[in-house]
N, C-alpha and C positions, 0 to 999 in steps of 0.2 A: 572334806572329803566325803561325807554322808553324802550327798545328791550325785557324787561320781558313783559311787559304789552300793548305795541303796543299804546301806546303814551304818550308824553310828559309829564312828570310829576315837571320837573325843579329842580328834589332833586336826586342828584347822592349819591355814595357810595365809596372807596376808602378800599377794605380789605386787610388788609396786618398785617402779625405778629409783634406785640411789638420789639420784639429783631430785625429783620429786616427793622426795620421803618430807622434808621440812614443810610442804605445803599443805601436809594433811594436819588438821587438828582436830583434839578430843574434848569433850564437854564434859568428861565424866574420866575418874581413874578405877583401876582394880587393882589388887595384890601383885609386888612385881615391876611395878611398872613407873614408879615414881621414886625420886632422888628425896624430896621434902614434901610435907603434908604439915600446914598449920589449922588449927580448927578453928584458933582464937582470928588471926591474918584471914580464914576465908582462901586459903592458897592453898596449891600445890605446883609442886613443878616435877614434870615428866622428866623420865631419862630419855637422852639423846639418842637419835635414830631407832632404828627396830626395838630398841629395848623396850621404848617409849608403848609397844605397841600389844607386847608380848603378855598377856592377861594369866595370871597366876603360874602355876607348877604345869609345864609339860608331862604331859601322860605318856610317859615314856614304855608303859606296858601296852600301848596301842599302836606303837609307831611301825612295826611292823606290819600291823594291817594295810597302811599307806601302801608299803612298798608292794605286798600281798596284790594289793586292789589295782595299782598300776601295772603289774602284770598281768593280770588276767585282764584288763583292756587291752593291753598291746595283743594277749592271744588270741581275743572273740574280736576284736577290732570295734573301733568306734563307731562305724557304719553300722554294723552290728545290732549294738544297743540303741542307736539312733532309729533304726529300721524297728526293731522289738518295742521302742518305747511308741512310736508312732502307732503301730497297730492298737496295742492297748490301751492310747488316748481316745483313737478314732471307736475302739469297741465303746468304752466307757459313755464318749457322748453320745452315741445312739442309745446304749441303753438308757441311760440317768436321761435325757431327754424326751423319750416315751414312756417313761413312766407316769401311771396315771392312779391316784385314788378312786373308790368307789364311786365319787361324788364328781367325778370328771376334771377335776382339780390337778394340776401337776403335783407329781413328790418334789421334785427339785428347781431349782432355780439357777442355769448357768449363768455364768458372767463369761464374757470375751467371743471369741467368735464360734461360730457354731460349728462349722468345720475344722479340717488340719491345717489350712490355709494360715499363717501367721500365729502358730499357736505353737506351744512347747509342751511338754509331758504334764504339766500343772493344771490342774481343775478347780479353779472358782466357782466355789456353788454354795447356795443355802438349799435346807431342807424342810418342809412344811407341813403341817396337818393336814387331813382332809376336809376341814375346813377354812383354808388357806391361811392359817395363823403362823408366824415364823416359829421353826423351832433353834432354841441355843443349841450353839458348839459341843459345850459340855453335854447338852441332854443328848445331841446328835453320836458324840461318840460312845458315851456309854452306852446306848443302845445298839451300835455295832460291837463295841466290844463284847457285849452280850452274844453274838453270832460268832464272835471271833473274828472278826475283821478288825484289824489294826487303820486307823483313821487319824490323819494329822489334820489336826484343825486351828482356828487361831484366824486371825485379821490386823494383827499388828504390823507384819512382814511387808506391807502395802497397805495403808490404814488410809491413804486418799481413792484407792479403789474401792474398800469397803464403804467408807462414806456415799462413795457416788453410787454403789450399786444398792444401797437400801435409804437411796436419797435423803440422807442427814442433813439437815441445816443446821446454821449455827445456833439457832435459837432452840 
């Protein structure tokens, strides 16, 4: 729900039709999702149905945050949220694409559409030094944090896009 509310609630949801649940396969298991684990047998048996997908203990204390968030979205309207996200994304696209170091090289490289057409509210980008060298996600995060800016970083939500963006080859 954090992508809907803008803050981590600790609560998530998997919405799936009951008749399609049996099609889903997990390659790993987590606390509370298994009936049996055999280390020597190198096997595990997931719980049946939705219980096989409910990892760990439910965060009961934050369940009210979900209800409050849904009430807020109903009050302001999803269209208002969409319009605000689009406005902020457009502004940030423009600002980031126009930033230049004193050397004339771009501060950032943005991936995906250069305009709001066919673009959501998430910007994929990399930062570069004044001499064009890549700045790691961790370093960029520390620099931004030092200025009081929260930056969500990482590349494993969509590893294929990251590999294409940095022109990573199998060799």
